[in-house]
N, C-alpha and C positions, 0 to 999 in steps of 0.2 A: 622771386619768380612768381609765387602765388599771388602776391600783392599786385604785380603787373597784370597778371591774367584777370584777376577780379576787377581791376580798373578798366581794362579793355571790355570785359563783359558788361560792366555798368554802362559804359559809353554806348555799346551796341544796343543795350536795352532801351536807353533813352532815345537814340536815333531811330530805332525800329518803332518806337511808340509815337513818333511825331508824324502828324499829317503833312504830306508834301504840299498841301495848299497853304500852309502857314509860312510866314516869312522866317528864314533861318534865324535862330536865336530868340524868337518870340516865345515867351513862356506859354505853356500849354495848360488848359483847364479842361477837365472832363469829369463826368459822373457816370460810372459804369456799374452794372449789376455784378455781384460776385457770383462766380460759377461754383457752387458747392457740390456739383456732381463729379468733379475731377478729384480723384483720390491721390494724395501725395504729390510731391514736387515733380515726379516723372510720369504722372498720370497722363492719359490720352485726352487732350482737350479738344473741344469742338473747333471747327475751322475759324469761327469768328471770335475766339478767345485769345487772350494774351496774358502772360504771367508778368506782373509788375511787382517790384520790390517796395517795401515800406520806406517812407522817408526816414532818414536817420535821426531826425530831431523830434523827440517827444511824442511820437504817435502812440506808443504802447504796443504797436504791432511788432511781432518778432519774426514773421516769415512773409515771403511773397504770396500774393493771392492770384488766382486765375480770375480774370475779368472778361465779361462778354461785351463786345462792342455793340451787338444788336440790342436795341432797346435802350441804349444809353444816350448820352449827349456830350458832345465835345465841341469846343469853340469859344469864342469871346463872349461869354454869358455873364461875367462878373461885372456889376456896375460899380461896386464899392466894397472895400474891405478895411477893417480896423480892429485894433486890439481893444478888448473889453475885459472886465473882471467876471469870471464865471460865478455861479452861486456859491462855490466854495472859496472864492476870493483869489483863485489862481488865474493867471493870464489865459485868455482864450481869444479866438479870432472869430469875429462875426462878419459874414459877407452877405451882400444883397445882389440878387440877380437882375439882369435886364428884363424888360417885359417879355421878350421871346424866351429867355431863360426861365422866367417864372412859369410861363405856359408849358414849356417842355418838362420842367421839374414837377409841376402839378400832375401832368399826365403820367410821368414816370412813376411817381410815388403812388398815385391812384391805382395804377395797374399792377403794382408789385408789393402791396402791403404784406409784411411778414418776411420778405426777402431781404438779403443784405445788399447794401450799395457801398461803393468806395468813391471817395473824392480824390482825384489825381491832379497833381500840379507838377509840371516839369518832369513827367514820366515816373513819378513816385507817388505812392499812396500816402496821403496825409491824414485820412480818416476813413473808418469803415464802421457802419452801424446798421442795425435792422430798421427797416421802414415801419414806423408805428401807425402811420395813416397818411392820407393825402396832405401834402404841404402846398398851400396855395399862395402864401404871402411872399415867397421868393427870398426869404431870409433863412440863413443857417448859421449855426455856431459850431466851431471846431474846438473841442476840448481835448486835453491830454495833459501830459506832464511837461508843459512848455515853460521855459524860463521867459522872462520879459523880452529878452533879445530874440529868442526863437519865435515867439508869437509875433513880434514886430517884423522879423524877416519873412515869415509866412504871409502876414497881411500884405507886405510889399509885393511878394511874388503873386499873390492873388490879384491885387490891384493892377499889376502890370499886364495881366491877361485881358483887362477891360478893352472893349472896342475903342478905337481911336477915331 
């Protein structure tokens, strides 16, 4: 019974997190700021925030995070994604943003140095980190405890969000 409830809750979160402007079944890509002002899972969130779960594959995140839509970016901004080896030799995913994505990401990172951001794919958080400085080259690397298969699947999901 609990498993059914959790499955329905997961489906509801994914559906609630999708923009109506996207074609049904189209993978969703977004980068949102983490709202660290919300205390606990039952905390009172601002109207523009939503609580999204971590991806079950290799993210290292253990709990859902409250994310603010305001100031974030959502849409077909991924130009390319591929599996690479991180500095420690583990599989990682590198993605490149479109020109519009680069411009938006540069503005987002410039205005929010020191704050946390989260990368969302298909309604789940695949990475969350602190913004160290403005990022203008439109490239990002997702590292975690990914197996080769998990990194390949994530790269494919990211690539599928590219504009057609």
